[in-house]
N, C-alpha and C positions, 0 to 999 in steps of 0.2 A: 482509397483504402478504407475498408469497413472497420478494420482494427486500428485502434490508436496506440498510445504508449503503454496502456494498461487495459487490454481487452477491448470490447465493444461498448461504447457509451454514448448516449444521446438523450435528448428530451423524450419523454414517453409520447409515442405517436404510432400511427398505423404501420410505419416502416419497421419500428422496433418490434411490434407485435408479429409481423410477418417474418422478421429475421429470427425471432425466438423459435418459431416452429421449424424453420429451415435448418437452423443450427442443430436442433435436436436430431433431425433426420440425418444430417451429415455425421454427427458424432456416432450414431448407431451403425453407420456403414463400416466404420473401421474399429469400433469399440462395442463389443456386445454388452458390456456392463458399464454403465455410466452413473456416477454419483451426482446428485443434484441438490444444491442448497440455495438458500435465499436470505437476503437481509430483511429489515423490518418495513421497508417502504410499502405503501398501500398498493402499488402496482406490481410488487414482486410475486404474490400468489398467482396472478393471471399469467405472467411471463413464465413462471415455473411450470404451470399446467401445460402451457404451449410447448416448452422444451420437452417435457415428459411425453406429450402426444407425438412430437416429432420422433423421439427415440423409439416409441412403441410402433410407430408407423413403418419403421424400417427393421422391425424384428428385434430390437434391443431391449435390455432390461434396465429400467430406471430405478435407482435406489434413492429414496427420498429422505433427506436429512432434516428437512424443515428449516426453521430459522436458526442459523448457526453462523459464526464468523467465517470469513473467507479462508483463513488458514486451517480451519477445521475441515473444510471440504478438501483442501490441498493435502492435508495429512492423511485423511482417510482414502484418498484416491489411490494410495499404494496397494490397496486390495482390489482395485478396479482397473479398467482399461483407460478411463478418462474421467475427468470431473468438470462440472459446470456450476458456477456460482452466479446467481441472479443478483446483481448489485451495480450501483453507480458509485460505490466507494464513498469518497468525501464530497461528491457533488451535491447540489441542492436537491430537495425532494422531488422536483419535477423531472429529474433525470432518472434513468435506469439503464441497465446494460447487462452484459455477460462476460465472465472471465472463464477461460478454459484451461484445464490443468492436465499435465502428464502424471503418471504414477509416482514419480519422484518428487511431486509437489511443484515442479517448475511450470511456469506459464507456457502456453504454446509459443514455440519459437517463431521468428519471422517467416521461416520457410513453411512451418505448419499453418500459420495464419494465411499465407498466400494460397496454399493448397486447399484450405477450408473454404476460402472465398471462391475459388474456381469450382469447387464441388457444389456450391449453392445454386449454380445455374442448372445443373441436371440432377434432380433428386430421384431417389429410388424408394418406391413404396411396395411393401410386401402385400400378399393377398390376405384375405380374412382369416385363413387357417394358420398363418405364421406371424400374426401380430405379436409384438413383445408384451411385456408385463411390467408392473411396478411393485416395489417392495419398500416398506418403511424401515429405516435403521436408526440406531443410536450412534451418532457420530461424535457427540460431545464427550462421552466417557473415555473412549480410547485416546483422544487428543489430550484431555485433561490429565489422564494417568501418565502419559508420556512426558508431559511438562513437569509433573510432580516428581518424577524419577530423576529429573535433571536439575532441580532447583532445591536449595537447602538454605533455610533462613537461619542466620547466625544468632540473632537475639529477637525477642519480641518487639515488633514495631507496629505502628499504626499508619494506615495509608488512606488517602482520599481517592475514590475511583469515580471518574466521569465517563460514562459510555456514550453520552450524546444521544440516547434513545435508539442506538443502533444495535447491530447483531452481537456486539460484545457483551450486552446485557445477559445473554444466555450462558456465558462461560466465565468471564473474568472475575466477577464478584465471588462466585462459588469457588473458583480456582484459588484465589488468594486466601479466602477463609480456610479452605482445606489445607493450605500450606502453613497455617498457624498465624496468619496475619490479622490484626484487628482492622476492620474495614468500615469506612463511612462512604455511602454511595450517593451519587448525584446523577440524575437523568439516566437511571438504570432500569427503566421500564420500557419494553419494546413497543411503544405506542404507535409507531408508524409515522409520527411527526416529530421533527427535531426541535427541541427546545432552544438550541443554539445552532449556528452554522456548523455543519458537520466537519469541516476541515479543522484540525486541532491547532489553530494559530493563536499566538499570544493575545491578539486584540479581541478574541472572543472568549478568553478564559481568565480574565482578571479575578473573578470571584473565586476561582480555585486556589490561587495563591493566597488570597485573603483567608480562606478557610484553613489552609495549612498553618498560617501564622496564629489564627485564633484558637485552633484546637490543639496546637503543638504536635501535629502529625509529623512523621518522619519523612514523608514524601507524598506525591500525588501522581497518578497515572491517568492518561486521557486517551480515548479512542476516537476514530472517525466512524463513519456509518457501517462499515463492514468489519472493523477491527483488524484490518491488515496493517494499520498504522498505530503507533503508540508514541506519545510525547509525554514529558514528565516535568515535575516541579521538584526542586531540591528541598532540603530540610529547613531552609530559610524562606520558603514560599516563592522562590524565583523560578520562572519558566526557563527550562534548559533548551537552548537552541539545538537544532538538529546536528550541527557540526560537532558540538561538544558532547552530545549524547552518543554520536558515532565514536568519538574518542574514548568515552567512558566504557562502552561495550568492548571495544577493541583492546583497551588496556586491561580491563578486568579479566577477560577471557584469554589474554595472552596471544591474541591473533597476530600472526606474523605476515600473513597474506590477506589483504583486505580489498574487496571489490566495491567501488563506489562510483558515483556519477560525475559527469563533467561539471556540475554546479556545486560540488562539495568543496569545502575549504581546503586550503593548502596545509592546514595544521596536521591533518591526518598523515601526511607524508613524513612527519617528523618521528613517528613511532612505528610505522609499518611499511612493507612493500605494497604499493598501491597500484591497482589496475583500474582504469576509468572507462565508463561506458556512456552512451547517450542517456539523457534523463528518462527515467521510467524503470520501475522495479522489475519489469519483465526482462529488460536488458541486463540488469545486475544478475538476475536468476540465471539467464542463459550463459553469462560469462562464468558464473560459479560452477557450471557443469564442467569446466576445464580445470577446476581446482580453486581452492581458497578456503580460509578458515572462517571468514565472516564477511557479510556484505550488507550494504544499506545505502540509503540516500537521506539527505537532510530533511525531507518531507516527513520522515517518521516511519519509513519502511525498513525493518530490520530482519535480515535473513540469516538463520542459523542452520547451516547445512546438516548438522547432526539430527535435526528434527525434520526439516524438509527444505526445499528450495523456494518456498513461498514466504513472503514477509509475514511474520507471526506476531501480531500485537499482543495477544494474551501471554505468549511465552516471554516476549520482551518485557511485559509488565511484571511478571513473576521474577524474572532475572534481575530487573532493576530493583525490585524489593529486596532481593538477596544482597545486592550491592549496597543498598541503603542500610541493611542490617549489619554490615561489616565496615563500611567506609563512612567518613564524613564527606558526603557527596559535594556539599557546597565548597568545602576546603579543596577538594580535588579539582573542581572546576576553576576556582580562583587561581590555582597553580598552573593551569594550562595556558598555552598561548591564546591570545584573543586578537584575531585580525578582523578589521571591519568588513562586513559583508552587507551589501545593499541589494535589495530586490524591488523591482517595480514591474507592473503588468499593464498592458494597454489593450482594452477591448477593441477588436476589429474583426470584421467578417472576412477580411482579406489577408489574414495572418500567413497562410501558406504561400500565397502569391508574393507577398512582400519578402519572405525569407528566401524563396526561390530566386527572386530578383537580386537579392544580396549575395547569391552564390552558394547557398546551402544545398548540398546534394539531397538532404532530407530535411524538410521544414521543421519537423519535431525534434530532430537531432540538433539542428541549428548550426550556428557558427560561433567559434570561440576565438577571441582576440587575446593573445598572451603577450605580456610585456614583462620587463624586469620588475619584480615585486608586485605584480598584479595581473589580473585577467578579467575578461568580460565574456559572458555567454548570452547570446540572443537566440531565442527559439520560439517556434509556434507551439502553443499548448496542444497536447495530444487529446485533451478531454473537453476543452472549452474554447470559444472563439476569441482568443486573445494572444498577444505576444508577451512573453516573459523575458525580462532582462535580469541577470544576476552579475554582480561585480564584486570583486574583492581586491584589497590592497593591504600591504603590510603597515600602512598608516591611513588615517581617514582621508587625507588629501588624495592619495593614490586611488582609493576606492571611489571617491567622487569623480575623479578624472576618468576612470574606466567606465563608470556608469554613464557619464556624459557622452563618451564616445559611442557607447551602445545606443543611447537615445538619439544621437545625431544620425546614426546609420538607419535607424527605424524611420526617422523623419524624412530622410532622403528617399527611403524606399516607398513611403506613402505618397510622395510627390512625384516619383518617377513616372 
């Protein structure tokens, strides 16, 4: 499969260059108007030009949004036939890729991905008289205005923003300022090089919590490379794990039906009717097409259907600031259940083969072991050469037991 759990993603190489041109051509065959955006990576302009060339080669019109967050492309695709974002999301700088969107902001479904891959074999090129064209558009303003209409800050607050030198730099700082929030920015210049690892994990972000404490800020929000993800710190400078951030959003918005992934904590089941999907925001998005008030996964992808079916980091950042202006977020978190969740990953070039050998019908969906008061999920990463293991128990001992069972299965798979 060319597509992973979140679009096409790989280290920058000739294959990716060739794929970008072909994807553009295929998009134009079924979509006369295609919106194209990109993140801040140094390889993104080249890939963007190739996608645009592919679109024009098949008679389509490419609308260029420039450097914008992925959710900005998804939101503006509502006025087009399809959208394409050049990004490798939270992956390191040597990676890049493409995410494809429908007019409702949802990622291409698995059926659409398969159809796209089949079409890559036989491309169609128009003659010189019918080549397509390109047009530059402002995609940031409509997205920002839509968010501002849905977010209302209860009292004046201050927030630390860390965009990680990614595409969020072009929207989130101005968005929060326009919402009436006092902002302090870190890594908010789109330099093309990441000052910190792009994935918003706590081990990379200790300085953010310290800044919240030293400055007395009410909270902090953090993005990955393309700002489809958002993680946060509370008013005590504590990193909020994804499971409790999922709880906060669901509780604050009054969501009764929540779609989340198979690696999300059991705690969300205590406040909502939950439907689970394989890991990957594209699967959450696809499931939300059937209905649901809110969706997300612990990695920081939060989907609000009233905006679009794409994870929207800037919207999540603004909404979290609204929550921080009305709630004692730290107190809310302390009052929530806390079940131990353990996560480990193991680099291996044979991740898919090992998972298939363990009986997984899809290596990236993985296999889940469920027991009383605990569970374990073993899956091949959809974006990197590694196996990920997630385990949860209602007490530390149970979580460790489930993690050990997962690791033993992986060990057996490696030696099989």
